[in-house]
C-alpha positions in Angstrom: 81.4 105.0 125.9 84.7 105.3 126.7 87.9 106.9 124.2 90.8 105.1 122.6 93.8 105.5 120.9 95.7 104.2 118.0 98.7 104.6 115.9 98.6 104.9 111.8 101.0 101.7 110.7 100.7 102.2 107.4 100.0 104.8 104.4 99.9 104.2 100.8 99.0 106.7 98.5 98.2 105.9 94.3 98.5 109.0 92.6 96.9 107.3 89.3 93.7 106.9 91.0 94.1 110.0 93.7 93.0 107.6 96.5 94.6 106.3 99.6 94.8 103.8 101.9 95.4 103.7 105.6 96.3 100.6 108.5 95.4 102.2 112.5 96.6 99.8 114.7 94.7 99.7 118.5 94.5 98.0 121.4 91.2 96.5 122.1 90.4 96.4 125.9 88.1 93.1 127.3 84.6 93.2 127.7 84.0 95.7 123.6 81.3 95.7 121.6 82.1 98.2 119.2 84.7 100.1 118.2 84.6 103.4 116.1 87.7 105.4 114.6 87.5 109.2 115.0 88.6 110.3 111.2 88.4 113.8 111.1 92.8 113.6 110.8 92.2 111.6 107.2 90.0 114.5 105.8 86.4 114.6 104.8 86.5 111.3 102.1 88.1 108.6 104.4 85.8 105.9 105.9 86.8 102.7 107.7 84.3 99.8 109.2 83.4 100.4 112.5 84.8 97.1 114.8 82.2 94.7 115.9 82.6 92.2 118.6 86.1 92.6 118.4 88.6 90.5 119.9 90.3 92.0 122.9 94.0 92.6 121.6 95.3 94.1 119.0 93.5 95.2 115.9 94.1 96.6 112.7 91.7 98.9 110.8 91.7 99.8 107.5 91.3 103.3 106.3 90.4 104.2 103.0 90.3 107.9 100.9 89.9 110.0 97.6 93.3 112.6 97.7 96.5 112.3 99.1 96.3 111.7 103.2 96.8 113.8 105.5 98.5 111.4 107.9 101.5 110.1 108.7 103.7 106.8 110.1 102.8 106.9 113.4 99.9 109.5 114.0 97.6 109.2 116.7 94.3 108.1 115.8 91.5 108.6 118.1 88.3 106.5 118.8 85.5 105.1 120.2 85.0 101.9 122.0 81.5 101.0 123.7 80.4 98.4 125.8 78.3 95.8 126.0 75.1 96.5 126.0 76.0 100.7 124.8 75.4 101.0 121.1 77.0 103.8 119.1 75.8 107.3 117.9 
């Protein structure tokens, strides 16, 4: 397992339903089997799917949650990469 950093590319807040969506862009290195974002900066309701067997290169990961987003365009979001043969916690 090794760390990775992505950037918030898009943030939208839907006031009528009190939910947000965001997009985080990362650069996936070679030989990675899983990518997980650390979602603490988004708040306790945030959810994002893990990437499984992503292709190397730029990738966007969607994040959803309730309430107003606590991140903005350009914020750095940490994540974890797992190499082939490793399994996430």
